[in-house]
C-alpha positions as CSV (number, residue, x, y, z in Angstrom):
1,M,-17.3,-4.3,-32.4
2,L,-16.7,-4.9,-28.6
3,D,-19.7,-3.8,-26.4
4,T,-18.3,-1.9,-23.4
5,S,-21.6,-0.9,-21.9
6,R,-22.0,-1.5,-18.1
7,E,-25.8,-2.1,-18.0
8,N,-25.6,-5.9,-17.9
9,A,-22.4,-6.2,-16.0
10,P,-22.7,-8.0,-12.6
11,A,-21.8,-6.0,-9.5
12,T,-18.5,-7.1,-7.9
13,A,-17.7,-7.0,-4.2
14,D,-15.4,-4.1,-4.8
15,A,-18.0,-2.0,-6.7
16,A,-20.7,-2.8,-4.1
17,S,-18.9,-1.0,-1.3
18,D,-19.1,2.8,-1.6
19,E,-16.3,3.5,0.9
20,P,-13.0,4.3,-0.8
21,R,-9.9,2.4,0.3
22,G,-7.8,4.6,2.4
23,C,-4.2,4.9,3.7
24,L,-4.4,1.9,6.1
25,F,-5.3,-0.4,3.2
26,A,-2.3,0.9,1.3
27,L,0.0,0.5,4.3
28,S,-1.1,-3.1,4.7
29,Q,0.3,-4.2,1.3
30,P,3.4,-6.5,1.8
31,P,5.7,-4.8,-0.8
32,L,5.1,-1.4,0.8
33,L,5.7,-2.8,4.3
34,I,9.0,-4.4,3.1
35,F,10.1,-1.2,1.5
36,L,9.3,0.9,4.6
37,S,11.0,-1.6,6.8
38,V,14.2,-1.5,4.8
39,V,14.2,2.3,4.7
40,G,13.4,2.4,8.5
41,G,16.2,-0.1,9.2
42,L,18.7,2.0,7.2
43,L,17.7,5.1,9.1
44,M,18.0,3.3,12.4
45,M,21.4,2.0,11.5
46,A,22.5,5.5,10.5
47,A,21.2,6.9,13.8
48,V,22.9,4.3,15.9
49,H,26.2,4.8,14.0
50,D,26.0,8.6,14.6
51,L,25.2,8.2,18.3
52,F,27.6,5.5,19.3
53,V,30.4,5.3,16.7
54,L,31.1,8.9,15.8
C-alpha cells in the first residue's frame, strides 16, 4: 500500500512560505496576460470604431 503520510516529507520552498499568493501573482502569468491583452484590444477597437466610424 502507498504511504501518503507527510511526516518525513521534505519542506519545499512553496510550503515554507506562509503567505498565500494573491492577485498580482495570478495577473503575472503569461497566458492570462495574453488573454487580457486580446480582450482589451478588442474593446479598444470597438470603442475607436464607435467614436470615429459611426
